[in-house]
DOKEGU-959476 format. One record per residue: y, z, x of N, C-alpha, C, CB in turn; residue in one letter. Coordinates in pm, whole numbers, padded with zeros to 5 digits, always signed. Each point is the difference from the previous one (the first is absolute). Glycine has a CB too. Layout:
DOKEGU-959476
YZXYZXYZXYZXa ...
//
This chain:
DOKEGU-959476
-00119+00000+00085+00119+00000-00085+00124+00000+00088-00123+00123-00184m +00215-00214+00157+00122-00009+00080+00088+00122-00025-00012-00251-00007a +00080+00294+00114+00090+00114-00015+00125-00042-00076-00086+00100+00214l +00132-00018-00310+00120-00035-00076+00124+00013+00087-00111+00075-00211p +00215-00150+00176+00129+00018+00066+00102+00041-00104-00058-00171+00177n +00181+00188-00133+00104+00054-00088+00025-00089-00121+00103+00108+00198a -00132-00238-00185+00028-00091-00110-00119-00020-00094+00162-00113+00149s -00276+00177-00119-00118-00016-00085+00020+00073-00132-00147-00020+00204t +00132-00049-00319+00018+00066-00130-00098+00115-00019+00082-00216-00094p -00039+00315+00019-00085+00118-00023-00132-00038-00065+00205+00140-00021a -00201-00235-00072-00123-00037-00070-00100-00064+00097+00131-00031-00213y -00080-00046+00313-00089-00066+00096-00067+00102+00091+00146-00204-00008a -00070+00305+00049-00058+00107+00082-00110+00072-00079+00219+00029+00123i -00189+00003-00249-00097+00069-00083-00120-00089-00029+00185+00134-00102l -00163-00262+00077-00110-00094-00024-00097+00000+00117+00151-00143-00139r -00097+00139+00261-00086-00003+00118-00077+00131+00015+00160-00157+00111d -00094+00269-00142-00069+00129+00007-00114+00007-00101+00212+00109+00077r -00184-00154-00199-00102+00005-00104-00114-00096+00030+00176+00065-00167l -00143-00182+00220-00105-00096+00036-00093+00061+00105+00156-00192-00051r -00096+00256+00150-00081+00064+00104-00088+00110-00059+00178-00052+00169s -00122+00129-00264-00078+00107-00063-00118-00056-00078+00208+00139-00016a -00186-00253-00050-00108-00062-00078-00108-00055+00093+00164-00058-00183i -00122-00016+00285-00097-00064+00089-00076+00100+00085+00146-00199+00004l -00085+00315+00023-00067+00102+00080-00089+00090-00085+00191-00005+00160s -00176-00003-00291-00077+00086-00089+00069+00128-00038-00199-00096+00101g +00321+00119-00049+00074+00121-00036+00040-00001-00148+00083+00016+00235d -00064-00136-00290+00017-00014-00145-00126-00071-00049+00260-00010+00010w -00360+00083-00052-00132-00059-00025-00003-00088-00125-00100+00198+00111p +00008-00295-00113-00020-00083-00119-00031+00086-00122-00081-00187+00144p +00138+00148-00257-00022+00073-00124+00095+00116-00021-00233-00065+00017g +00320+00090+00082+00092+00113-00008+00135-00043-00056-00115+00106+00194t +00165-00030-00291+00126-00031-00066+00111+00089+00053-00125-00071-00206h +00244+00015+00227+00116+00078+00041+00121-00045-00080-00094+00032+00232r +00173+00063-00277+00119-00032-00079+00117-00035+00091-00081+00152-00183t +00180-00219+00123+00121-00032+00076+00068+00127+00048+00029-00211-00134l -00024+00310+00046+00067+00125+00036-00068+00070+00116+00073+00022-00235g -00205-00019+00234-00074+00065+00107+00021-00071+00133-00171+00077-00166a +00171-00211+00161+00022-00078+00123+00143+00019+00051-00171-00169-00075l +00266+00173-00017+00139+00020+00041+00018+00136+00067+00076-00148-00189a -00138+00251+00131+00010+00134+00057-00069+00008+00136+00008+00094-00231l -00125-00155+00240-00078+00005+00124+00074-00066+00116-00209-00001-00136e +00281-00109+00105+00065-00078+00107+00152+00020+00004-00183-00166-00022h +00231+00260-00058+00143+00037+00002+00092-00120-00025-00056+00184+00159s +00022-00260-00262+00083-00114-00041+00020+00006-00151-00085-00143+00193v +00172+00056-00242+00021-00007-00145-00109-00086-00064+00250+00030+00032s -00247-00036-00163-00100-00076-00074+00012-00150+00027+00001+00177-00177i +00121-00227+00195+00022-00144+00013-00078-00064+00115+00224+00037-00096s -00215+00016+00220-00080-00062+00107-00151+00015-00021+00189+00045+00154p -00230+00062-00222-00142+00015-00031-00046-00113-00090+00018+00250+00024v +00061-00278-00127-00035-00106-00093-00006-00136+00071+00108+00130-00187r -00008-00157+00272+00002-00127+00073-00118-00011+00096+00250-00006-00020e -00283+00116+00087-00112-00002+00094-00131-00027-00072+00123+00160+00148a -00141-00097-00264-00123-00019-00076-00011-00142-00055+00003+00242-00059l +00109-00300+00017-00002-00138-00047-00043-00095+00111+00182+00055-00166l -00133-00028+00287-00038-00082+00114-00149+00015+00030+00232+00023+00093s -00282+00099-00097-00141+00023+00028-00089-00055-00111+00063+00204+00129l -00013-00205-00250-00075-00061-00110-00016-00149+00026+00086+00174-00162e +00018-00237+00216-00009-00141+00035-00103-00027+00107+00237-00022-00061g -00268+00121+00144-00101-00014+00104-00139+00035-00051+00174+00053+00171e -00182-00005-00295-00129+00038-00056-00046+00138+00041-00055-00237-00001g +00144+00318+00061-00040+00131+00050+00013+00110-00103+00068-00076+00224l +00015+00058-00326+00013+00100-00106+00009-00072-00135+00116+00163+00157v -00143-00087-00261+00022-00046-00137+00102+00094-00063-00237-00098-00020e +00347+00043-00028+00104+00083-00060-00034+00026-00147+00173-00093+00160i -00167+00219-00197-00024+00040-00139+00133+00038-00063-00236+00081+00055r +00269-00142-00165+00130+00022-00061+00022+00149-00030-00009-00230-00099q +00123+00281+00148+00041+00139-00018-00094+00101+00067+00102-00070-00215h -00192+00021+00301-00098+00092+00058-00010-00012+00152-00125-00010-00213r +00197-00080+00274-00011-00015+00145-00096-00110+00038+00051+00240+00024g -00140-00214+00072-00088-00104+00051-00134+00059+00040+00198-00131+00079a -00299+00045-00078-00134+00038+00040-00051-00102+00101-00044+00113-00223i -00026-00066+00324-00067-00092+00094-00129-00044-00067+00102+00112+00208v -00123-00244-00224-00120-00045-00070-00127+00038+00073+00132-00188-00093p -00236+00214+00014-00130+00029+00059-00053-00122+00072-00046+00168-00180l -00013-00145+00296-00057-00111+00076-00135-00036-00059+00122+00073+00209l -00135-00198-00251-00130-00047-00049-00020-00144+00044+00011+00157-00198d -00132-00206+00175-00034-00134+00047+00088-00106-00065-00234+00076+00036a +00269-00056-00163+00082-00101-00067+00138-00010+00063-00125+00043-00211k +00182+00071+00250+00132-00003+00063-00005-00083+00128+00054+00226-00097l -00156-00203+00181-00011-00075+00124-00026-00148-00027-00085+00205+00114f -00002-00233-00212-00031-00139-00032+00125-00072-00050-00236+00064-00056a +00315+00003-00026+00123-00061-00052+00099-00028+00113-00034+00118-00219d +00048-00021+00311+00092-00019+00113-00043-00118+00086+00051+00246-00001l -00180-00256+00028-00048-00111+00083+00007-00134-00074-00151+00160+00119y +00132-00158-00249+00016-00125-00076+00143-00051+00011-00180+00073-00159d +00274+00020+00151+00141-00037+00014+00026-00054+00141+00067+00175-00171l -00117-00105+00272+00019-00043+00137-00064-00136+00024+00006+00238+00073r -00124-00259-00129-00068-00128+00020+00082-00116-00052-00217+00117-00015g +00272-00100-00106+00080-00108-00059+00125-00026+00082-00088+00061-00226a +00157+00045+00265+00126-00017+00072-00020-00045+00144+00098+00175-00146l -00198-00120+00214-00019-00040+00139-00058-00141+00011-00033+00240+00060q -00036-00284-00162-00042-00140-00004+00123-00090-00009-00218+00065-00110s +00310-00029+00021+00125-00075-00013+00078+00000+00131+00007+00057-00243l +00005+00061+00304+00080+00013+00121-00064-00077+00117+00081+00224-00079l -00213-00224+00088-00067-00076+00105+00024-00150-00020-00175+00181+00021a +00172-00225-00146+00027-00141-00030+00140-00038+00049-00154+00011-00201r +00251+00071+00169+00138-00031+00040+00017+00012+00151+00081+00082-00223r -00148+00014+00285+00010+00015+00145-00054-00124+00070-00021+00249-00023a -00086-00308-00030-00054-00122+00060+00102-00113-00004-00231+00070-00069a +00315-00068-00032+00101-00105-00015+00127+00028+00081-00090-00045-00227e +00120+00172+00250+00133+00036+00050+00002+00070+00136+00064+00018-00234r -00174+00032+00282+00001+00081+00123+00048-00080+00120-00188+00136-00092a +00271-00073+00172+00045-00061+00125-00106+00024+00109+00245+00033-00066t -00229-00103+00177-00093+00019+00111+00004+00145+00050+00029-00242+00065a +00089+00300-00060+00014+00139+00044-00069+00095-00097+00218-00058+00112a -00205+00032-00241-00064+00085-00099-00153-00010+00009+00201-00027-00150q -00251-00093+00170-00145-00017+00016-00051+00075+00123+00016-00225-00111l +00063+00225+00217-00040+00073+00119-00003+00151-00027+00099-00182+00143q -00002+00231-00218-00001+00141-00037-00120+00037-00083+00246-00003+00009g -00281-00082-00104-00119+00023-00083-00125+00005+00087+00111-00114-00196i -00119+00019+00292-00115-00005+00090-00009+00125+00086+00016-00249+00003a +00097+00299+00041+00003+00121+00083-00059+00119-00074+00202-00088+00119t -00165+00104-00246-00052+00111-00079-00148-00019-00033+00230+00035-00096h -00271-00160+00075-00142-00026-00024-00083+00042+00121+00059-00190-00153a -00010+00155+00273-00072+00036+00122-00002+00152+00021+00066-00220+00100a +00045+00287-00131+00007+00145+00016-00094+00069-00097+00238-00018+00077a -00247-00034-00199-00094+00057-00097-00143-00016+00050+00159-00052-00188f -00192-00067+00237-00135-00025+00048-00035+00095+00115+00020-00242-00070a +00077+00266+00160-00024+00091+00112-00024+00142-00049+00143-00146+00147a -00064+00190-00246-00018+00135-00056-00135+00010-00071+00249+00023-00028a -00289-00131-00041-00130+00000-00067-00112+00011+00102+00095-00138-00186a -00081+00069+00298-00101+00004+00105-00012+00140+00059+00045-00241+00053e +00067+00312-00044-00002+00137+00053-00045+00102-00105+00183-00065+00156r -00187+00022-00282-00034+00094-00107+00111+00097-00029-00236-00021+00065g +00360-00031-00065+00119+00083-00022+00061-00037-00136+00044+00018+00251d -00085+00049-00359+00047-00040-00133+00149+00018-00021-00222+00060-00084p +00282+00045+00140+00144+00022-00019+00080-00111+00064-00037+00247-00006a +00000-00286+00128+00072-00108+00067-00027-00134-00068-00013+00127+00216e -00110-00146-00261-00034-00123-00072+00083-00011-00127-00233+00007+00094a +00245+00104-00165+00078-00001-00124+00146-00035+00027-00156+00170-00097l +00210-00116+00206+00140-00029+00034+00020-00148+00027+00022+00230+00096r -00112-00291-00021+00015-00142+00030-00037-00088-00120-00050+00051+00240h -00038-00001-00325-00030-00075-00123+00126-00010-00087-00241+00078+00008n +00311+00034-00021+00124+00000-00078+00102-00094+00063-00045+00236-00073e +00056-00232+00206+00097-00086+00069-00039-00148-00013+00048+00187+00161a -00177-00216-00155-00048-00138-00016+00042-00056-00136-00196+00050+00150f +00169+00026-00254+00034-00047-00135+00151-00001-00024-00220+00088-00081h +00290+00010+00137+00146+00001-00015+00062-00121+00067-00003+00250-00009a -00054-00292+00121+00053-00118+00069-00023-00126-00081-00043+00113+00218a -00071-00123-00283-00026-00114-00088+00096+00002-00118-00241-00001+00067i +00257+00119-00127+00089+00013-00115+00142-00038+00037-00147+00181-00092d +00192-00138+00209+00135-00033+00044+00016-00150+00020+00018+00225+00110s -00119-00289-00051+00006-00145+00022+00004-00077-00130-00123+00032+00213a +00066+00026-00320-00001-00068-00129+00140-00010-00060-00231+00083-00037a +00320+00008+00077+00139-00002-00045+00012+00006-00153+00058-00131+00204d -00131+00228-00262+00010+00027-00144+00023+00150-00015-00153-00198-00065n +00279+00243+00076+00028+00144+00001-00049+00074-00123+00197-00052+00136p -00198-00013-00252-00043+00070-00121-00148+00034+00004+00179-00119-00127q -00261+00022+00162-00143+00025+00010-00030+00097+00114-00048-00228-00093a +00120+00211+00203-00019+00087+00116+00030+00145-00036+00058-00191+00153q +00045+00214-00232+00039+00137-00037-00107+00066-00085+00240-00067+00009a -00303-00009-00099-00104+00058-00085-00121+00040+00084+00079-00140-00194v -00118+00053+00287-00113+00032+00088+00032+00123+00085-00067-00244+00005v +00184+00244+00055+00038+00111+00090+00006+00132-00075+00129-00161+00141a -00085+00159-00266+00015+00124-00077-00133+00070-00024+00199-00100-00110a -00309+00024+00112-00130+00059-00027-00088+00013+00123+00016-00093-00227r +00037+00052+00341-00079+00004+00123-00023+00142+00048+00092-00222+00060t +00009+00309-00066-00013+00135+00053-00111+00077-00070+00244-00002+00055a -00253-00013-00186-00100+00071-00077-00141-00044+00040+00163+00021-00190f -00185-00153+00192-00133-00052+00035-00035+00036+00144+00030-00188-00163v +00065+00178+00254-00027+00031+00140-00035+00147+00021+00155-00184+00065n -00087+00272-00138-00030+00143+00012-00143+00029-00045+00242+00054-00037a -00285-00118-00070-00137+00020-00049-00098-00062+00099+00080-00001-00240v -00047-00117+00291-00088-00066+00097-00017+00085+00126+00073-00223-00089r +00035+00283+00136-00007+00081+00120-00089+00122-00023+00229-00079+00067l -00225+00134-00187-00083+00117-00031-00147-00038-00014+00197+00104-00115r -00223-00216+00049-00139-00039-00029-00065-00077+00113+00060-00005-00238l +00024-00059+00321-00055-00078+00110-00053-00135-00045-00056+00212+00113g -00016-00276-00024-00056-00132-00025-00153+00009-00005+00198-00111+00113y -00257+00023-00190-00145-00007-00004-00055-00066+00126+00009-00010-00249g -00141+00017+00269-00062-00064+00116+00035-00149+00006-00188+00166-00011p +00234-00209+00126+00033-00141+00026+00128-00047-00068-00242-00039+00023e +00310+00126-00100+00119-00047-00073+00111-00045+00095-00059+00154-00187r +00086-00077+00290+00109-00038+00089-00032-00131+00073+00059+00242+00028m -00184-00259+00014-00037-00124+00066+00014-00119-00095-00157+00127+00148r +00113-00106-00273+00011-00107-00099+00146-00032-00030-00220+00071-00099r +00302+00032+00091+00143-00022-00027+00065-00077+00114+00007+00212-00135a -00046-00182+00259+00056-00072+00114-00034-00149-00009-00020+00207+00141a -00103-00237-00182-00040-00140-00016+00078-00067-00112-00228+00057+00085a +00252+00017-00193+00078-00055-00111+00144-00025+00039-00150+00119-00159q +00206-00032+00243+00135-00023+00050+00008-00133+00076+00037+00249+00015h -00140-00277+00064+00000-00124+00078-00008-00122-00091-00108+00121+00190e +00036-00110-00300-00009-00111-00095+00137-00025-00065-00243+00053-00044i +00309+00056+00005+00134-00013-00058+00096-00062+00102-00042+00199-00149i +00038-00149+00272+00088-00050+00105-00023-00148+00026+00004+00228+00102l -00131-00270-00098-00030-00141+00024+00058-00088-00111-00209+00066+00121a +00200-00019-00245+00056-00077-00112+00152-00008+00009-00194+00070-00143a +00258+00040+00183+00145+00000+00016+00042-00099+00109+00009+00240-00076l -00081-00238+00188+00035-00090+00109-00021-00146-00039-00063+00178+00163r -00037-00203-00247-00028-00136-00044+00093-00045-00112-00235+00035+00066a +00320+00055-00112+00091-00028-00112-00079-00036-00127+00176-00078+00163r -00295+00137-00176-00085-00025-00116+00025+00111-00101-00177-00118+00142d +00270+00094-00233+00042+00103-00094-00114+00046-00091+00229-00096+00007a -00310+00002-00053-00109+00036-00090-00104+00085+00070+00038-00211-00127e -00074+00173+00249-00098+00078+00075+00053+00139+00034-00093-00212+00095a +00222+00221-00062+00060+00130+00030-00003+00090-00122+00148-00108+00171a -00115+00053-00289-00002+00078-00123-00141+00049-00031+00195-00131-00085a -00293+00042+00098-00138+00037-00030-00052+00106+00098-00039-00230-00094e +00073+00215+00222-00045+00096+00100+00063+00136-00020-00032-00187+00161a +00160+00189-00197+00069+00127-00024-00059+00071-00120+00209-00095+00098a -00238+00020-00204-00057+00060-00120-00140+00056+00030+00133-00158-00144f -00213+00081+00216-00135+00047+00034+00006+00125+00087-00085-00236-00014a +00181+00242+00102+00018+00116+00088+00032+00125-00082+00079-00151+00185h +00010+00140-00282+00036+00114-00083-00119+00043-00086+00240-00077-00004v -00313-00020-00051-00118+00034-00080-00104+00076+00083+00042-00203-00143e -00060+00160+00267-00094+00068+00089+00045+00142+00029-00061-00220+00102s +00192+00237-00078+00055+00134+00024-00016+00088-00123+00165-00097+00163a -00145+00039-00280-00014+00076-00125-00144+00051-00016+00183-00138-00105k -00280+00052+00127-00139+00042-00015-00034+00114+00095-00061-00232-00071r +00110+00220+00195-00029+00104+00099+00063+00134-00039-00015-00177+00177d +00142+00174-00220+00066+00125-00036-00065+00063-00122+00214-00086+00096l -00252+00005-00194-00065+00055-00118-00134+00063+00036+00113-00173-00141l -00184+00114+00237-00126+00060+00044+00025+00134+00069-00099-00229+00026e +00204+00233+00058+00033+00125+00068+00039+00107-00101+00074-00129+00203r +00003+00090-00304+00046+00095-00101-00119+00053-00081+00222-00119-00013f -00314+00029-00023-00118+00042-00076-00085+00096+00081+00001-00217-00122a -00012+00192+00253-00075+00092+00085+00066+00137+00006-00079-00195+00135e +00214+00196-00123+00072+00128+00004-00020+00076-00130+00169-00099+00155e -00159+00031-00268-00017+00067-00127-00142+00054-00015+00175-00149-00099q -00271+00077+00154-00138+00044-00008-00027+00123+00085-00064-00232-00043g +00144+00250+00148-00017+00116+00087+00066+00125-00056-00009-00154+00193r +00102+00136-00287+00073+00116-00053-00091+00080-00095+00221-00124+00020k -00215+00256-00015-00080+00079-00091+00049-00015-00143-00047+00162+00185p -00046-00154-00279+00039-00005-00141+00077+00124-00037-00200-00139-00053n +00304+00126-00034+00078+00118-00040-00083+00094-00084+00208-00135+00008p 
//
């Protein structure tokens, strides 16, 4: 989380604090908090609390309940599947546009992150792999030059990445993802928009299946209430 400066709005500072609390588990899924309680806890007025929650609702991290504050949604397979379905559609679009618009310098940047991810996968370093995976896709999204689609993808990346970091990757997932990155990169270099879109969509679908398997395993390990 970036450090705030004197010009950072109060709601943005609070939004970042609340996002961190949600992603770290300090504000657990299924837990409800009122605007008044949040305002008191963070020593701010109701207005920045409301703005912060609206922003987090746009990221899918909270659900606002009228006159009642907000609740962090329960994590379930449908939530993850829905998030990945959205990512698949948008990243397919962005890969298509990147194949049409990417500059030579942008392609080199994408290749650099693909190689760094592959190296992290070879070392078995999931945290570093995740960092370069995010950078790889962000570089493609930037090359696509569609700020609206890019903003929607970015808004939901933190949530998925936090869950991925906790659950880890399945056997061979990082190696398979590295190979999929190379397929996407080859399509981008060839300026083959259709192949880039198809490869990006297949990559997201593969990631979705792996995360859902990890989540199902975690749920199976939890004791029954």
